[in-house]
N, C-alpha and C positions, 0 to 999 in steps of 0.2 A: 489636329482634328477639332472639328466642330462640337461643342459641348451641348448643343441643343439636340434633345432626343428625337424630335420631329425631323430635323434635317439629317440627322445620322441615319434614321429609318429611310428617309427618301433616297439618300445616297446608296444605301444597301440595296433597295428594290430597283434603282435605276441601273446598277451595275450587275444585277443578277436576274436578268431577263430570260435566259435560256439560250440564246445564241450570241455568238461574238459580235455580230453585226448590231443587233439590237442592244447589247451592253455598250458598245462604243457610242451608238448613236444617243441612248438615253443617259448613260453615265457620263459621257463626255459633255453633254449639254449641261447637265447638273454640276459637274465639276467646274466648268467655264462660268456659269452664270449663277448658280444657286446661292452662293454666299450673300448676294446683294438683294435677293428677292424680298418683295412685300409679303405680308400675309395672303393677299389676294392671288399673287403670283404662285406661291407655295400651294395654295388650294387648287390652282389651274393645274400645275404639274402633277398633284396627287390624283386629280381626276383623269389626266392623260395616262398615267401609269395604269390605270384600269383597262384601258383600250388594248386590243390585240396588236402585237407587234407588226404583222403583215399590213394592218390597216394604217398604222402610224407611218410605216415606211412607204406605203402607197401614197399617202398624203404628201409626204415630204418630196418624194420624186415626181409628184405631179400626175401619177396614173389613176388617181381617185380625187375627187373633190373633197376639200377639207370641210367637216361639219362646221356649221355656223357657231356652235358653242366653243370651238377651238380657234376660230379665226381671230386675229389680232396681232399685236406686237411681239407676243411671246411666240406664236407660231411663226411669225415672219423671221425671227432670230434663229428659231429651230430649224427652219427650212434652208437656211444658208449652209448648214453643215460645215461651217468654217472651224468648228471646235473639234473635229476628228482629225487626228494626226494621220498623214498619208505617208507611208514608207515608200521611198523611192529606190 
């Protein structure tokens, strides 16, 4: 486990969103990429965590436009959803 309190807090918040879908989306993204994030990327994710899950899901699924403040390489990686395990 990461000994950085900020990253531990982010991981907890990412995995405790309120619905399994949001937990997998946010928590999975953090678990896959979070260890290598810069301070700016951590700050981006902290701001994203303040958004409503339904809005985040709509951005990722393409049913709503992604706000300019979230556009960029982090959101591009997030929208791939390749970090979510799919049970067959």
